[in-house]
C-alpha positions, -999 to +999 in steps of 0.1 A: +225-007+269+193-016+287+200-028+322+184-061+332+176-072+367+204-091+385+200-124+402+170-126+426+174-127+463+165-159+480+135-144+498+120-136+464+119-173+452+089-196+455+094-219+486+078-248+467+111-250+447+134-249+478+146-278+498+132-283+533+159-285+559+135-289+588+140-327+586+175-319+600+166-291+625+135-270+629+155-239+635+191-225+638+186-226+676+179-263+676+210-269+656+231-248+680+216-267+710+227-300+695+261-285+686+266-277+722+256-312+733+281-328+709+309-305+721+300-317+756+300-354+745+333-353+726+357-353+756+341-385+769+349-403+736+386-399+742+382-419+774+371-449+754+407-457+746+412-473+781+383-498+776+375-501+739+393-533+731+392-550+765+363-573+755+338-579+727+311-562+748+333-531+754+342-529+717+305-530+707+295-504+733+323-481+724+316-482+687+279-476+692+287-445+713+311-432+687+284-437+660+258-419+681+280-388+684+292-390+648+257-392+634+247-361+654+279-343+642+272-352+605+236-338+608+249-305+624+276-301+597+251-309+569+226-283+582+253-256+585+267-264+551+234-264+533+222-232+549+253-215+538+249-230+503+216-212+501+234-178+503+271-176+509+268-140+519+250-147+552+274-141+580+256-162+606+258-193+585+295-186+578+299-186+615+277-217+621+297-237+595+329-225+611+317-238+644+306-271+628+340-275+612+356-269+646+334-296+661+345-321+634+381-313+641+376-318+678+358-351+671+387-362+649+412-353+675+393-371+703+391-402+681+427-401+669+435-430+691+412-453+672+433-467+644+465-472+664+445-489+692+425-511+668+457-521+650+471-532+683+443-557+685+456-590+671+436-602+641+430-635+659+415-618+689+394-596+667+379-626+649+372-641+684+353-610+693+331-613+662+322-648+673+315-638+709+294-608+700+272-612+669+260-576+672+295-565+659+285-578+624+279-542+610+315-533+620+332-563+604+342-547+571+354-515+588+374-532+615+390-557+590+398-530+565+418-510+591+444-538+589+454-525+554+466-493+570+491-509+593+521-493+574+505-459+574+492-455+610+514-433+632+518-432+669+489-419+690+506-385+695+514-382+658+478-391+649+466-365+673+487-338+656+474-349+622+438-346+635+446-311+649+458-299+615+424-307+599+409-273+604+439-255+591+442-278+562+407-269+551+414-232+550+426-231+513+394-248+501+372-225+523+391-194+511+387-204+475+350-210+479+345-176+496+365-159+468+347-175+439+311-179+453+308-148+475+334-121+468+342-125+431+321-101+409+318-104+372+312-075+349+279-072+330+283-083+293+262-071+264+238-098+252+212-088+225+214-052+235+211-058+273+236-058+301+236-093+316+253-099+349+276-129+346+276-157+371+290-192+372+256-206+362+251-182+334+286-187+320+280-221+305+245-211+295+260-182+275+287-204+261+259-220+241+246-187+227+242-188+189+260-154+185+297-160+184+304-124+194+284-129+226+303-161+233+337-144+228+328-114+250+315-137+277+345-160+275+370-131+276+352-113+304+348-143+325+384-154+323+395-118+325+380-117+360+399-148+369+431-133+354+427-105+379+430-129+408+452-156+393+481-151+418+456-155+446+440-186+432+475-200+423+486-195+459+454-212+472+458-242+449+495-245+456+488-245+493+462-272+488+486-294+468+514-288+494+489-299+521+484-332+501+522-337+499+526-331+536+499-357+545+513-383+520+548-380+534+536-379+570+516-411+564+544-428+545+528-431+511+549-432+479+530-403+464+499-382+468+482-402+442+488-435+460+474-420+492+443-407+475+435-441+459+444-461+490+412-455+509+392-471+481+418-499+476+422-488+440+455-496+424+474-467+407+472-487+375+435-480+372+442-442+373+471-445+348+451-469+326+423-444+323+447-417+311+464-441+287+431-453+272+417-417+267+449-405+252+448-434+227+413-422+216+422-385+213+421-386+175+383-393+179+380-361+200+399-341+174+376-356+147+346-345+168+359-310+171+365-309+133+329-320+127+317-292+150+337-266+131+322-278+098+287-281+112+288-246+126+303-232+094+332-216+112+366-208+095+383-218+128+374-231+162+379-215+196+373-229+231+343-206+234+328-226+205+332-259+223+298-259+241+277-248+211+253-276+199+261-288+165+224-287+157+202-258+167+170-264+187+145-242+205+136-269+230+133-257+265+130-278+296+113-259+325+117-277+357+083-295+358+087-307+322+123-317+329+112-338+359+085-356+338+109-363+310+135-377+334+110-401+349+100-414+314+137-420+306+143-439+339+113-461+335+135-492+327+146-491+364+111-500+376+082-484+394+099-486+428+127-464+414+102-439+400+083-437+433+115-426+450+119-398+425+084-387+431+090-386+468+121-365+463+101-340+443+072-337+467+090-340+500+115-311+498+147-328+487+155-303+459+165-267+458+159-257+422+167-222+411+197-198+413+197-168+436+223-143+446+250-158+468+238-194+462+266-220+457+272-225+420+268-258+401+249-288+415+253-315+441+235-341+461+241-345+498+231-378+515+226-378+553+219-409+574+185-408+591+172-381+568+163-379+531+190-366+507+192-330+495+199-319+460+211-284+450+204-272+414+207-239+395+181-248+369+180-226+338+156-246+316+183-258+293+188-294+281+219-295+302+198-287+333+175-317+325+205-340+325+219-323+356+186-331+373+188-368+363+224-369+374+219-355+409+188-376+414+209-406+407+231-396+436+201-390+457+185-424+451+218-441+457+220-424+491+184-432+498+187-469+491+221-472+508+207-456+540+176-477+538+193-511+535+226-505+553+234-499+590+251-466+598+287-481+598+284-492+561+257-468+547+281-442+532+293-452+498+327-442+486+332-413+462+347-438+437+312-454+431+293-422+436+293-411+400+280-444+387+244-440+397+242-405+385+257-413+351+235-444+346+206-420+348+221-397+322+228-426+298+193-441+302+177-407+297+198-400+266+190-434+250+153-428+257+153-394+241+172-407+210+142-429+201+126-399+184+120-403+147+128-367+139+161-365+122+170-331+135+161-339+171+180-371+169+211-353+156+207-328+184+205-356+210+235-374+195+254-342+197+244-338+233+255-374+240+289-367+225+291-336+246+286-358+277+316-379+266+336-348+260+328-331+293+328-363+314+351-389+300+376-367+281+375-335+302+376-351+336+405-373+325+422-341+312+417-327+347+430-359+363+461-357+342+466-321+352+463-331+389+488-359+385+513-335+368+511-307+393+512-330+423+543-346+408+558-311+404+552-304+441+567-337+451+598-329+431+601-294+447+592-275+415+575-241+418+537-239+418+527-205+404+501-191+381+526-193+353+536-229+359+499-240+364+490-222+331+519-238+312+509-273+323+472-268+317+478-252+283+500-280+271+475-307+282+446-288+266+465-286+233+470-324+234+433-330+241+417-305+217+445-301+192+467-271+185+440-255+162+415-251+191+433-227+214+428-194+232+453-180+257+425-176+283+420-213+285+453-217+303+436-201+332+408-228+334+426-245+363+417-215+385+380-220+382+378-257+390+368-262+427+372-300+425+410-295+424+407-288+461+396-324+466+428-342+453+423-369+426+386-367+428+376-359+392+390-391+376+361-409+392+337-391+369+354-408+340+356-442+355+320-438+367+309-428+332+326-459+318+310-481+344+276-465+338+277-471+300+283-508+307+255-510+333+230-490+312+238-511+281+230-543+301+197-528+313+185-516+279+194-549+263+173-567+289+202-588+302+189-612+328+194-598+363+208-565+351+182-543+369+182-564+401+220-565+402+222-527+397+197-521+425+217-544+447+247-523+440+228-491+448+217-507+481+252-518+491+265-485+505+301-489+517+298-525+526+329-535+505+357-519+485+344-500+455+359-523+428+342-553+445+308-534+447+310-526+410+314-563+402+280-568+417+267-547+388+288-566+363+317-541+359+354-549+364+375-517+362+408-535+367+404-546+331+405-522+301+372-532+286+348-507+304+368-476+294+377-489+259+340-499+252+328-465+264+352-448+240+342-471+212+306-460+218+318-424+215+333-432+181+302-451+170+279-422+180+302-398+163+300-418+130+262-419+133+261-381+138+284-375+109+259-395+087+230-374+099+247-340+094 
């Protein structure tokens, strides 16, 4: 086989397509200087416990001091994180991030007195402080919300121990990231007579290859690599889940799930209702997979066929073209929205291309007092176009929240984070579906259905797996590579049907980094459902839809997530958003069946 070049080194990439971190710090040395300053300021914060709630003026002064140090700490941590994301093999950034994490742990430890102390402040006295000191207005939601935690706040000493455990608790996630993004090496696979080095980014790209033999070789090789480390990844995931159980019990929650949802004030019924609704519509997913088998002319269907488009296309989306297409699709959001996108492209928000050691996947990172940062691994595929729109949705959400909210309420909750990103995807898809070309329309419908499969169905599948394995841990059942595989394989059979199976897919749990952020992924599904409702209102020209949506984007974390979504016209305590999204899946499937 002819040997192709491996992934490029970062130094070989064009800097025009890299993010610019100088808005955070001009150099590593500047970051380290501020890191030392913050370490010096942290001990003084602990002394605030003697004065913080003595008067309204003391409360305001103390909270402002805490915010000053916290904002610096966030900027330091972001810089270290993003520099390491550029190339996880660079030792000095591994060390810098380790120091930044230590800083965060010390900060948490120094402030461990906060909640117990604020809970000792009688609600009547707190309200009097608000009247005496109007400048406390930005802190009202935060201070009032703390009252919900009364049953889960421990003594000062216990809270200090919980804070001290933070660095240790992060070790499983860190070790998993180092294993998968830095140390794990995939064998080269023959593709069209050439040896292609596999990577996380290339895996999904090759899962769409028209040659089924290539897909099978890539699939088996990729999961074969994970099979070789399955006991290690199982130990790491088990440790992460046991950490969740420890914190839930220590904080007196009924379950890990209840604790994970409590911060957002989301009832467990919303999580369970999502799973129930998706399971009720699984026959539609089975029907979609059957259509895929017929359209591809296959005698049977394997998991390595799941990502292949039903309709072939040679369309490519180089980054510049992808950005222009995205802007066209998002035009209904207004010129002001498009101007923010343009600023992001021209002002160094985005790190575009894959290089050796770079963190896989894509994300957006919002930082108060600086512009957002977006990591991509762009491969000129249609999926990369939608990933760009997705991450820029996050970025604009951060931009507007930081612009219109004070620091205490600027950060939006993860629960609402996936709404803005998915609204962008739905608007872009609806725009591209306006084409009159039957084949292109069929391709885009196929892609839209894939969004449903990978976001609403797949993320709910992940959510169900998380709920099952956490329940196993809470019941004292063993968490091993075998037990994880048994649970994951069973759920996968339910979702895709017994005919669409491969033994390797039972290992998929071992390659999902989101499982180290407990009960995170369900929010992709609820966010997708919310986004469908919002995008539908915008495209139908519903009065106030665009304005209400932008008000939501500008609201940051100024209220609980379910209340913020109501600003945009979505109520997730009711079944309609999820049910209506799944009905759109069925309608789109029927339309595609008519076209093929």
